[in-house]
VMD Tcl script that draws the C-alpha trace (Angstrom):
set ca {
  {-5.60 -55.49 5.16}
  {-8.33 -53.30 4.74}
  {-6.50 -50.83 7.13}
  {-3.39 -50.18 4.97}
  {-5.59 -47.73 2.59}
  {-6.80 -45.89 5.42}
  {-3.13 -45.41 6.99}
  {-1.69 -44.50 3.55}
  {-4.63 -41.83 2.96}
  {-4.07 -40.65 6.41}
  {-0.20 -40.34 5.77}
  {-1.00 -38.46 2.75}
  {-3.54 -36.01 4.51}
  {-0.76 -35.39 7.10}
  {1.82 -34.70 4.46}
  {-0.20 -32.60 2.51}
  {-1.40 -30.27 5.91}
  {2.20 -30.24 6.74}
  {3.39 -28.79 3.17}
  {0.53 -26.19 3.38}
  {1.53 -25.35 6.91}
  {5.10 -25.01 5.69}
  {3.68 -21.98 3.30}
  {1.54 -20.22 6.05}
  {1.65 -19.03 9.20}
  {0.07 -16.80 11.98}
  {3.61 -15.27 13.57}
  {5.13 -12.05 11.97}
  {7.90 -11.91 9.81}
  {11.54 -10.76 11.05}
  {11.48 -8.54 7.88}
  {14.57 -7.08 6.02}
  {15.53 -4.12 7.97}
  {16.88 -3.18 11.56}
  {13.86 -2.09 12.71}
  {11.78 -4.62 11.46}
  {13.90 -7.30 13.19}
  {13.62 -5.09 16.67}
  {9.97 -5.13 16.03}
  {10.13 -8.88 15.86}
  {12.03 -9.23 18.70}
  {10.07 -6.91 20.96}
  {6.95 -9.07 19.59}
  {8.44 -12.37 20.59}
  {9.60 -10.84 24.00}
  {5.88 -9.68 24.97}
  {4.62 -12.98 23.49}
  {6.71 -15.10 25.49}
  {6.06 -12.99 28.98}
  {2.35 -13.61 28.08}
  {2.90 -17.09 27.73}
  {4.43 -17.39 30.95}
  {1.80 -15.48 32.64}
  {-0.95 -17.55 30.95}
  {0.96 -20.75 32.08}
  {1.11 -19.48 35.80}
  {-2.36 -18.02 35.94}
  {-4.07 -21.04 34.25}
  {-1.78 -23.61 36.25}
  {-2.78 -21.85 39.49}
  {-6.43 -22.02 38.43}
  {-6.43 -25.68 37.42}
  {-4.35 -26.74 40.49}
  {-6.74 -24.78 42.67}
  {-9.85 -26.54 41.32}
  {-8.23 -30.02 41.60}
  {-6.71 -29.79 44.97}
  {-9.39 -27.78 46.56}
  {-12.37 -29.71 45.20}
  {-15.64 -30.17 47.26}
  {-14.88 -33.68 47.33}
  {-11.73 -33.45 49.40}
  {-13.65 -31.52 52.14}
  {-11.75 -28.46 51.67}
  {-12.81 -25.40 53.54}
  {-12.44 -21.92 51.81}
  {-9.54 -19.59 53.17}
  {-10.71 -16.04 54.30}
  {-8.38 -13.29 53.54}
  {-10.95 -10.52 52.85}
  {-9.05 -7.03 52.81}
  {-5.67 -8.85 52.90}
  {-2.77 -5.91 52.77}
  {-0.22 -8.33 51.36}
  {-2.66 -9.51 48.71}
  {-3.33 -6.14 47.60}
  {0.36 -5.26 47.59}
  {0.82 -8.19 45.52}
  {-1.57 -7.70 42.79}
  {-0.57 -4.18 42.53}
  {3.15 -4.61 42.59}
  {3.40 -7.66 40.39}
  {1.65 -6.28 37.23}
  {3.51 -2.82 37.60}
  {6.88 -4.73 37.46}
  {5.89 -6.69 34.39}
  {4.79 -3.70 32.75}
  {7.93 -2.07 33.39}
  {10.02 -4.97 32.13}
  {7.94 -4.61 29.05}
  {8.08 -0.75 28.67}
  {11.90 -0.94 28.36}
  {12.35 -2.92 25.22}
  {9.24 -1.29 23.81}
  {10.34 2.18 24.34}
  {13.75 1.53 22.98}
  {12.12 0.12 19.85}
  {9.84 2.97 19.31}
  {12.55 5.77 20.00}
  {14.30 3.71 17.01}
  {10.97 3.69 14.77}
  {10.44 7.59 15.16}
  {14.32 8.76 14.65}
  {14.05 10.08 11.16}
  {17.41 12.19 11.40}
  {20.36 12.14 9.40}
  {18.67 10.59 6.41}
  {20.36 10.11 3.11}
  {17.44 10.23 0.78}
  {14.18 11.89 1.17}
  {11.30 10.58 -0.73}
  {7.82 12.11 -0.55}
  {5.03 9.62 -0.68}
  {1.41 10.90 -1.53}
  {-1.78 8.87 -1.75}
  {-4.32 9.35 -4.58}
  {-7.33 7.41 -5.20}
  {-6.24 4.79 -5.92}
  {-2.51 4.97 -6.49}
  {0.67 6.49 -5.04}
  {2.74 9.25 -6.19}
  {6.65 9.17 -5.29}
  {8.85 12.34 -5.64}
  {12.70 12.12 -4.76}
  {13.12 15.19 -3.24}
  {16.15 17.30 -4.95}
  {16.35 14.87 -7.66}
  {14.03 16.13 -10.14}
  {12.38 12.67 -10.43}
  {8.66 11.88 -9.58}
  {6.37 9.50 -10.90}
  {2.77 7.75 -10.29}
  {2.69 3.97 -9.23}
  {-0.29 2.07 -10.53}
  {-2.01 -1.42 -10.29}
  {-0.91 -3.50 -13.19}
  {-3.02 -6.80 -12.42}
  {-5.16 -7.28 -15.50}
  {-8.77 -6.80 -15.18}
  {-9.43 -10.30 -16.40}
  {-7.90 -11.66 -13.04}
  {-9.84 -8.94 -11.04}
  {-13.00 -9.98 -12.75}
  {-12.53 -13.67 -12.36}
  {-11.87 -14.25 -16.19}
  {-8.61 -15.28 -15.97}
  {-6.50 -17.31 -13.25}
  {-4.91 -15.19 -10.59}
  {-0.94 -14.63 -10.70}
  {1.52 -14.97 -8.27}
  {1.42 -11.30 -7.02}
  {-2.34 -10.52 -7.73}
  {-3.15 -7.16 -6.46}
  {0.28 -6.57 -5.44}
  {1.90 -5.53 -8.73}
  {2.43 -2.11 -10.11}
  {4.08 -0.55 -13.32}
  {6.48 1.79 -11.49}
  {7.73 0.45 -7.89}
  {9.58 2.76 -5.44}
  {13.18 1.97 -5.96}
  {15.47 2.89 -3.11}
  {19.28 1.86 -2.76}
  {20.19 -0.75 0.11}
  {22.47 0.33 3.07}
  {21.03 3.96 2.63}
  {18.61 5.84 5.33}
  {15.93 6.43 3.66}
  {13.34 9.16 5.01}
  {9.44 8.84 3.70}
  {7.38 11.97 4.10}
  {3.90 10.83 3.64}
  {0.81 12.63 2.88}
  {-2.26 12.56 0.58}
  {-3.82 14.42 -1.89}
  {-7.84 13.30 -1.16}
  {-8.69 11.12 1.57}
  {-6.82 9.20 4.06}
  {-4.75 6.53 2.86}
  {-2.02 4.36 4.80}
  {1.34 3.48 3.41}
  {2.48 -0.17 4.67}
  {5.12 -2.35 3.95}
  {5.55 -5.28 6.37}
  {9.16 -6.37 5.46}
  {10.19 -2.69 6.14}
  {8.03 -2.39 9.29}
  {6.97 0.70 7.73}
  {2.90 1.84 8.18}
  {1.95 5.16 8.15}
  {-1.29 6.94 7.44}
  {-1.30 9.55 4.54}
  {-3.51 12.40 5.73}
  {-4.75 15.67 3.67}
  {-3.02 18.64 4.77}
  {-0.47 16.83 7.03}
  {2.88 15.02 6.63}
  {4.13 11.93 8.88}
  {7.42 10.76 8.76}
  {8.95 7.49 8.70}
  {12.17 5.81 7.33}
  {13.97 2.47 6.57}
  {17.21 0.86 5.76}
  {17.18 -2.06 3.47}
  {19.94 -4.47 4.08}
  {19.81 -6.41 1.06}
  {18.51 -6.03 -2.65}
  {14.87 -7.33 -3.47}
  {11.32 -6.50 -4.10}
  {9.09 -5.89 -0.99}
  {5.22 -5.51 -1.09}
  {2.40 -4.00 0.76}
  {-0.79 -2.25 0.32}
  {-3.04 0.76 1.32}
  {-4.23 -0.39 4.92}
  {-7.11 2.65 5.25}
  {-10.33 2.09 3.74}
  {-9.99 4.78 1.16}
  {-13.00 4.27 -1.32}
  {-14.43 1.52 -3.62}
  {-10.88 0.66 -4.97}
  {-9.01 0.45 -1.62}
  {-7.95 -3.05 -2.51}
  {-6.43 -2.18 -5.79}
  {-3.97 0.27 -4.18}
  {-0.67 -1.88 -3.81}
  {2.67 -0.68 -2.72}
  {5.96 -1.97 -4.08}
  {9.42 -1.21 -3.22}
  {12.63 -2.31 -4.92}
  {15.92 -1.98 -3.22}
  {18.81 -2.06 -5.46}
  {22.63 -1.79 -4.88}
  {23.83 1.66 -4.71}
  {25.36 1.19 -7.98}
  {22.35 0.01 -9.64}
  {20.20 2.79 -8.14}
  {22.66 5.48 -9.34}
  {22.11 4.02 -13.06}
  {18.38 3.81 -12.39}
  {18.33 7.51 -11.16}
  {20.29 8.67 -14.20}
  {17.79 6.95 -16.54}
  {14.97 8.68 -14.53}
  {16.25 12.15 -14.94}
  {16.94 11.22 -18.85}
  {13.25 10.15 -18.97}
  {11.79 13.11 -17.26}
  {13.48 15.56 -19.30}
  {12.70 13.66 -22.84}
  {9.03 13.55 -21.03}
  {9.26 17.70 -20.92}
  {10.57 17.91 -24.71}
  {7.36 15.78 -25.59}
  {5.15 18.76 -25.02}
  {6.64 20.77 -27.71}
  {6.67 17.85 -30.12}
  {3.98 17.96 -33.34}
  {1.78 14.91 -32.49}
  {-0.51 13.36 -35.02}
  {-4.03 12.05 -33.95}
  {-2.89 8.61 -34.39}
  {0.16 8.92 -31.97}
  {-1.98 10.63 -29.29}
  {-4.67 7.68 -29.67}
  {-2.21 5.29 -29.10}
  {-1.01 6.69 -26.16}
  {-4.14 7.87 -24.77}
  {-5.28 4.32 -24.83}
  {-2.33 2.91 -22.62}
  {-2.92 5.95 -20.17}
  {-6.61 5.67 -20.04}
  {-6.16 1.91 -19.46}
  {-3.91 2.85 -16.32}
  {-5.60 5.85 -15.04}
  {-9.49 5.68 -16.02}
  {-10.32 2.14 -16.81}
  {-11.18 1.11 -12.93}
  {-14.21 3.52 -12.92}
  {-15.35 4.31 -16.63}
  {-14.31 0.87 -17.91}
  {-12.51 -0.33 -21.06}
  {-15.36 -0.29 -23.11}
  {-16.28 3.50 -21.94}
  {-19.54 2.51 -20.46}
  {-18.62 3.18 -16.95}
  {-20.60 1.93 -13.79}
  {-23.57 4.37 -13.73}
  {-24.79 6.09 -11.82}
  {-21.77 6.60 -9.63}
  {-19.38 6.48 -12.77}
  {-21.19 7.48 -15.67}
  {-20.45 6.44 -19.25}
  {-18.08 8.43 -21.54}
  {-19.41 6.53 -24.45}
  {-21.69 8.94 -26.23}
  {-21.58 11.08 -23.17}
  {-22.27 14.90 -23.56}
  {-18.54 15.65 -22.23}
  {-16.87 13.46 -24.49}
  {-18.72 14.41 -27.52}
  {-18.79 18.03 -26.76}
  {-16.87 21.12 -26.88}
  {-13.06 20.21 -26.12}
  {-12.56 22.85 -23.63}
  {-15.57 21.66 -21.37}
  {-13.61 18.27 -21.68}
  {-10.62 19.62 -20.66}
  {-11.98 21.44 -17.89}
  {-13.64 18.46 -16.23}
  {-10.50 15.84 -16.65}
  {-8.21 18.89 -15.49}
  {-10.17 20.11 -12.34}
  {-12.44 16.80 -11.61}
  {-15.67 17.28 -10.59}
  {-16.72 18.50 -7.02}
  {-19.09 16.44 -4.79}
  {-18.52 13.27 -7.21}
  {-15.63 10.54 -7.51}
  {-14.35 12.22 -10.47}
  {-10.94 13.33 -9.40}
  {-9.00 16.25 -10.78}
  {-5.91 14.97 -12.85}
  {-4.38 18.40 -13.80}
  {-1.65 17.68 -11.36}
  {-1.34 14.15 -11.32}
  {-0.92 13.80 -15.37}
  {1.72 15.25 -17.72}
  {0.06 17.61 -20.30}
  {0.89 14.84 -23.06}
  {-0.83 12.15 -20.90}
  {-3.78 14.39 -20.61}
  {-3.97 15.55 -24.21}
  {-3.66 12.06 -25.08}
  {-6.40 10.81 -22.80}
  {-8.90 13.20 -24.03}
  {-8.36 12.72 -27.76}
  {-8.91 9.03 -26.97}
  {-12.03 9.59 -25.52}
  {-13.21 11.77 -27.87}
  {-12.77 9.22 -30.78}
  {-13.04 5.82 -29.26}
  {-15.81 3.48 -28.50}
  {-17.88 5.06 -31.47}
  {-17.65 8.93 -30.30}
  {-15.73 9.62 -33.33}
  {-15.70 13.52 -32.67}
  {-12.68 13.69 -35.26}
  {-10.85 16.34 -33.21}
  {-7.78 16.18 -31.32}
  {-6.41 17.85 -28.12}
  {-2.73 18.61 -28.17}
  {-0.32 19.03 -25.09}
  {-0.05 22.60 -26.18}
  {-3.83 23.04 -25.69}
  {-3.37 21.68 -22.25}
  {-0.57 24.08 -21.32}
  {-2.59 27.15 -22.66}
  {-5.39 26.03 -20.59}
  {-3.17 25.65 -17.51}
  {-1.97 29.06 -17.81}
  {-5.35 30.39 -18.17}
  {-6.25 29.05 -14.81}
  {-3.43 30.64 -13.29}
}
mol new
graphics top color blue
foreach p $ca { graphics top sphere $p radius 0.5 }
foreach p [lrange $ca 0 end-1] q [lrange $ca 1 end] { graphics top cylinder $p $q radius 0.2 }
display resetview
């Protein structure tokens, strides 16, 4: 009778482990593109070749150890400098490599064939976000991490897509060959989406090419896989595949939004409007280094609260946000953010956390500063 609880506990443990195993695997996933499936098939082909080699080699080893053990009185064979053996252990591995090289070469040719693309997207890595530009479409935007800081700082439970969620995903149409032109504006990054079998380094001054053709609508997630700084782990990649009709509608909306954004540079902004927009833009762009309370992470990331920059002359504040600070982690945001967002962030920094300078920087001030640099 005492054995029954142990049996039930063992059965429960087995079911729990089986359930966990169903959600976790050590093998590759087939992916959602023709190339990703080719990579998976190649992986499995090489895997089974290695399994057969392992079985034969270890089988021969164990058979030899058992059948030729000392207790049976076996005498060692002498075949030193055997021409037959020399030929066999040269020809057999060569034949195996040739068999493996044929499908591998075919898959590599497919991976590197970026010709005849129907849509071109420039992917640029920044510390620590991605910029996407649809070439010939006049549409571009930054994609930033949106995982709440409370989750990152262990003050809240982790979400389903912890560190793999962004404010603006890269949107592409299904059934369309999309070419990616991948580069970087600062350090080496790497753009990786496992389900698409795309992984390319983003190197400053160089452009690497890759491509995909997604079969089904869906959301596919990845990450930067090159150690690119302190927030390397907070640089996700999210690709959303839409039907061609939905993608066309989305593209029209983005073009209209871009036109509306350009019109905002000539709008008469109030301080309250700039503060509201600035707080949102600051929490997206600046909070990782300077913190939500403006106190930063000294000495690497100095405080903005009460700082000489945020409370000093507006021109100096614009200059350091626009151009960055060489030799430090302060990036140049002049080419990354719109004049409206630059003006809003600077206005927010000058009037938040008790700074209360009282002035405001407008988009026109940013445009005038930019023209003066040319």
